[in-house]
N, C-alpha and C positions, 0 to 999 in steps of 0.2 A: 136887319141883324134883330135881337129882342128887344124890347123894351126894357131898359138898364136901372137897376134899385134907383132912389130916392138916395143924398149925399147924407150920411153919418155924422157922428161927431166929430170920431176917427179919423187918422191919415189911413184909407182903403187901398188907395192906388196900387200900393206893390204887392198886396195882397191877393186881388184879384187877376193881377197878371203873374204871380209864383205859383198860384195854383196847389202847392204842396209840397206839405211839408214831417214835421216829426213828432208825435207825440212820446214824452218818456216821464212811466209810472214808476219812480225807485222810491224804497223807501226800508225802514228795517221788517214789514211785511214779507219782502222777498225772501228772509230767513225764514219764516213760515215756508212760503213755494207755494201755497195754496190759493192763491187770489190775493187781491189787494184788499178788498171786503174781510177777512178769514175773522177781525176779531169781531166785525158783526154775525156773520155766518154763524159762527161756531159760543157766540155770545162768552166770550174774555174777558174774564175781569184786570183791570190794570195790572194786577200786582200778577196772575197770571201770562198774563203780555210782555213783561217787564226784560221774561228773558230773552227776546230776540234785541230789544234795546244795549243789552248786557255781552250780545254775542256779535253787535254790528260789527264787520270787520273788513270791508271790501278793501282787501290787499292788492287786487287786481285792477282797481278802478282808474282807466286811463283815456279822458274825457277827450285828447286828440284821438284818438281809435273813433269814439263814439262819431265823434265830429266829422269823422273822413267817411267813415260809411255812411253817415248820414248824405254827403255832398255825392260821394259816389253814386248815392240811389236817384240823386236827382232832386233829392229837396232842398227848399228854400229856407226855411225858416225851423224853429223847431219850439217847442210847449213843454216843459217840464211839470213834477210836481212841486213847489220848494217846499208844500204841507199838504198831504191827504188827511181823509177823513178820520184818522190815527192822531194826529195834531202831531204827527212827529217831523221837525224842521230840519231841512237839508243843511240850511245856512248856520251862520252864527249868531242868531236872535240875540238881543240885549232881552229881549221880554221874557225867557222862557231857560229853563233847561233841558227842556227836553229837545236836544235836538244834536246835529253830526258830531259838534266836537268833544258831545260828554259819552259818547260810544267809545269801542275800542276805536274805532275810526280814527279820532282826537282831531279831528279839524274840521273844515268848513268843506261842502263837498261841491256847493254850488257856484260858489264865485270862479275856481277853477273850469267849472263846466263852461259859463256864461262866456268867459274868457279865449276856450278852447272851438266854442261854434264861432264868435263872432271872428276868430281870426282864418276859420273857413269860407267866410263869407256868408254866414247864415243868420238872418234876424234873430229876434232872443225874445221869447214867452214864457212867462209861468202862470202855470198852472194854481192857484190857491182854494184850495175848500174853505168854505165859510161854515160849515160842520166838525166840531171838533170832541171826539168821544174821549177826548183826557182831560181834557181842562176842567179843573173843578166846580168850575160855575155855568161849565155848559147844561143845560136842563134835560133832563132824561126827557126822551119821546117815545114815537113807536121807532124808530130808527137804530137807540142807542142802543149797546151791546148788553146792557142792564137791564132789559126793558121787562122781562120776568121774574126779573129778581125783587120781590115786594118788601123785602128788609132793605135791601140797597134800595130804592125809589123811596121810602117812608125817610130812611135816614138821610135820603139827601133832598127834601125838599122843600127846602129855603135858600136854595142855589141864587143866586145873584147873578141872572142873563146880560144887565146891562153891563158887567163887569166884566164876563166874556167878549162885549163889540168891544168894548174899550178896548180889548189887546187884540182882537182879529181887526179894527180898524189901526192900530198903534203896529201890526206886523205890515199890514200891508200898506202901509210908511215907509218901511222898514224898504219893504222889495220896492219899491219906485224911487228911491234915495241913495243906497249902497251901491249898487247895479249899472252905475252910466245909462243912456237910454235902452226901454224898454218900449217894444213894438208891440204888443200882445197882454194883456191882463184874463186869465183866463179864469174864474169865477166858480166855483161850482160846491154846492145847487141848493134850490128852494124846493121845499116840501111843505106848501100850507094846506091846511084842513083840518078836521076833528082827529082828536085821539079817543082813546080806547081805555075803560079804564081806570087806574093810577097815573096812564101817561098823560102828560101833558100833550096838546094838539102838536101840529109840525110847525115849521116854520119858515119864511118868508120875509118878502123885501120888506116889513116892517120891522120884522124882529132882527134882522141885520143891520139896520138901519140903511140901507142901499141907498139910497138918493145920498147921504152925506159920503158913504164909503167912495162913490163913482165918484163926485167932486173932488175928493182929496186925493183918488188915482191921480186924475183931469189937471190939477192945481198942479201937480208937478212933472206930469207927461201930457201935457193937450194933446198930443195925436195917437195915441197908443190906441189902439184897441181892443174893446171889452166885448166879450161876449152878451149874454141873454140868458144868463142864469142864478141874477138877483134877482129876477122877475122884473127887471126892467129895463124891457130895449134898450140896444146902442148901434155898435157895430155889424154884428154877426150873427146869425144862427146856426143853431151847432146838433143836429138832428145827432142822436149815435147808437151805432150800430145796426142803424137801417141805410137802403138805398130807398132817395126819395125818389118818386114816378114824374118827376117832374120839376121844373125849376121852382124853389123853395118859394111860398106863396104866404103875406101875412094881408088879411082884407083885402084877397085879391091882388096884391101889389108883389112884384117880383122883390128879394129882398138878399143881399149879401150872405151865404152861407157856407157850411166848412160841415161835411161829417166826419165824424171821429169814428176810427173803426182798429178793431185790432187781429192780429194776426190768428188769435186762436179762440177769442172770447172773453179771454183776462185781461185786465188792462197790465195788472202788477204779476213776476214772475208766479210762474202757474209749473210745478217741474213734471207733473203726470198727465199734462193736459195734452192730448194727442191731434185735437181736433182742428190743428192746423191747416190751415187756406194757402192751397199751389201760388207758384209766384203766377198761373194765368190768369186764374181768376181776381188777383190780387190788381197785376195792372188792367183788368176790362172794370174793375172798380174805379179807379183811379180815370177811366178814358170817359166813365158813366156818367160819373160824375162833373168830369169839365163839361162834359156835351148838356147838363141841363144848366149850366153858371156856378158851377159850386168848386169847392176846392174840399183836398182827402188829404186829414191830419191822421197819420198813421201809426197805431202806438207798437213800441218795443218795450217787454219790464225787466230792466236787467236784472242779473242776479244777485245776488248777496256779494259774494264777490270783489262785484262791480263790473262786470263785464255783460256785453251783449250774446246772450245763445246761439249757438252754431246754428240751428233751425229759424233766427232770427238774423243772422248776418246770409245766409245763404240766401233769402229770398228777399234782401236788401239789393245782394248780389243780384241776381235776379231780373231783379226790378230794373237798376241801375245798367244794366244790360241793353235793355230796350228800351232806357229812359237816353243814353248814350244814341240812339238812331232817330229816336221819334220825338227829341222833346220838344221840338219846335210844332207839333200838335199839342202840346201841351202849354206850355206859358204864355202867356200874351194871349190865349184863347178862350173861348168860351160858346154857346149854346148858338145854333146856328137855326137860321128861319128856313132850310129846306129841309126835309123830311127823308129822314136814311132806309134804306132799303130793311129787310128784316135781315134780322140779328148781324145790324151796322150802327151804328154811330158816327155822326157830325161834330166836328170842333170845327170855327173857324176865326180866322184872325186876318181878317179886312178881307184880302181879294184872295187870298187861300183858303179853301177848303180841304178838311184833312175826311177822308172816309176810312173808319176803324173796320177792319173784317174781321168779327169774332167766330164767321163759320165758314172758313173757304168754298166759294160755288167752283162747280164745272166748269170752264173755258168764259164763260158772263156775268155779268153782273150789272143787270138793270135800275139805274136810276133815273126816276118817274119828275120832271122838273128841269132839270139840269138841261135839256139839248139847246144848243147857241148859246150857252153861258158860258163854258171849259174852253180855253185857250190851249192846254198842254194839261196832261197828267203825266204822274209816276210817281212806284213805289216810291216809300221815302227812307228804306232802309240802304236801299243802294244808288236809288238816283236812276231808275233804269223805267225807259218809257213804259209806258202804258198807252197803248192804240184805242179808239175805240170810235164808235159807229150814233148817227143820230136817226131818229126817227119818231115824226111829230113833236111831242113833250121830252120824249125815252133819252136817255145817255146810255150807251151800254158799253162796257168795258170789255175790251177782250184781254184777258187774265193767263198765262200761264195755268199749267195744271196741274203746277207743283206751288204748295205756299211755301211763300219763303221761307227761309229758318229762322222767324219771330215768333213770340209767342203771341203776338197780337199785329199784321202784316196795315198798314197804312199806306191810301193811297192818296198821293197831293194833287189835287185840282186846282190847276189856276184860272181864275174866272177872268174874262173878260173885260 
């Protein structure tokens, strides 16, 4: 088996076993339906963005339906945006009026979500933005929506960022004290470096007082998993919308990692986006991630009425049907030392080796290095035997001509 990552401050045993989680990006940007960065992309002022706050009324919101969709897809944990970069908060924070209870929604939207997902057996995570384009003391920089408005910049040049940091830490304290045990704190994100013109430099760990922030979180939740985006490495690395070519390493050593991916390239609800990944691609992404020792956090952006849109539900159901038959090639599995044939991926759990076949070959599949090491082979979807022959160090699997009726067939190899 591959070299394992070093221990980390948080409790990650469950995380590296469960492998598959749901990301949820939800806020008032769902009403704009043009990506969660719409305020930044279109350089929208607070005054013009206010209409989304004033009309946010998710009357069809049913967190139990969300949790069941995730569970049925085979997901074991979820991470939801408590606050995204626009500053809007889903919960009843005592530190701001810019929150769900003050919209037409009229209530805390985070607490019932946590309760619903816990009831379905999923672990709980909060994505919390370090960035806040709404807060009156958040200094204007190269990512701020008002970055091109010189009058606005001059009028707000005396903002006191330390007051924002106090707010940021105060809200983190709320999140780790108001909702019971939290399994993941997913901060996002740091962007240090110089600014241009009137703009202040970007912001990093020193600006956020990240060491104090992490200490605050761990004081209340010692076992919580914290990601890497404060610029202070903690428990997990989080490559975004890319598939690493190998187990993610830092200074040559493997680390615990999680690929965060979208259905369509957008995290928030994006009505007119047609660039949706099909179910086979999504299943292959999950397999590919686990075959390299990682987790997959797959995102849904609910609508402003509080529903998962049909395109998302269709894909979650498709993944769930594959996981119903093949989850043991995912849960508890990791990278194998054996080299998979072309167009295939291996995952392994002890003496069970799982060969995921992305392109079904004609009659035979040759696997080098396995001769004399396999006691029995079967298709995982129906537990039907796959006979094999051996020559030299090569194992040759004798396959049916027709591919099994699953999006990615898996052959379960029982090692001697």
